[in-house]
N, C-alpha and C positions, 0 to 999 in steps of 0.2 A: 560550788556553783553559786551560792547565795551572794558572794562578794564579787563575782564577775559582772562586768557591765561598764557603762559609761556614766560618769558623774560630772556635774558642772559645779564648780566652786565659784561663788560670787563673793567678792570682798570689797569693803568700803574703806575710805581713807580714815574713818574713825575707829577702825579695828573690827568692825562688824563683819560677819560672814555667814554664808548659807551654802549648804551642799544639797543637791537634788540629783536623783537618778534621771538620766535622759537617754533618748535613742540617738543613734548616729555616731559619728567619729569623735575622736578626742585629740586635743593638742598635745597631751602627754599620755604615754602608755607605760605602765609600770606594774610589777607584781607587788603583792602585799608586803613582802620583806623590804622592798625598796621604799615603799610608802612609809613604813615604820622608821626607816633611817632618815627620810626626808622630814617627817613630822617631829621627830625627836631632836632634830638639829645635828644629828651625827654626821650627815653628809648633805651637801647641797645638790640641787638638781643637776648642775653642771658636772659635779664629781660623779654622780651616778650615771650620767650620760657617757662620760669618758670611760667608765668602767663597764659599759655595756649593760647596765642594770635599769635603764630608762630610755625611752625613745621619745624624741620631741619633734614637733611639726617643723619648727624653725628656730634659729638662734634667739629671736626675740622672746619666744615662749620660754626658753631656758632662763633668760635674764629675768623675766617676770616671775617665774617660779623661784628663782634664787632669792629675789627680794621678798616675795610673799611668805616663804617658809623660813626666812632668816631668824636666827635666835641670837640673843646676846652672848650666851655661853654654850659651847658644845658640851655634851655629856662627858663626864670624866669621873673615874673611880681611882682615887689615889692609892688605895691599898690592893689593887690588882684582884679584887674579889670578883 
């Protein structure tokens, strides 16, 4: 229950960011396991949406999340560990 709720992520063009807990609805709704995949770069918001692991308010929200959480390299373990 401590991690359930609504959070606002604010991000600036300089790479700065801030997260705060808020009341009300959300543009993205996802469980912690989907958030972990999104934050690590393992999956994009659009991929999670297509897999049914994330719900988005509209297509623009997905595009914004894809850009916001983009990573240069996806996680990879070459020895199958």
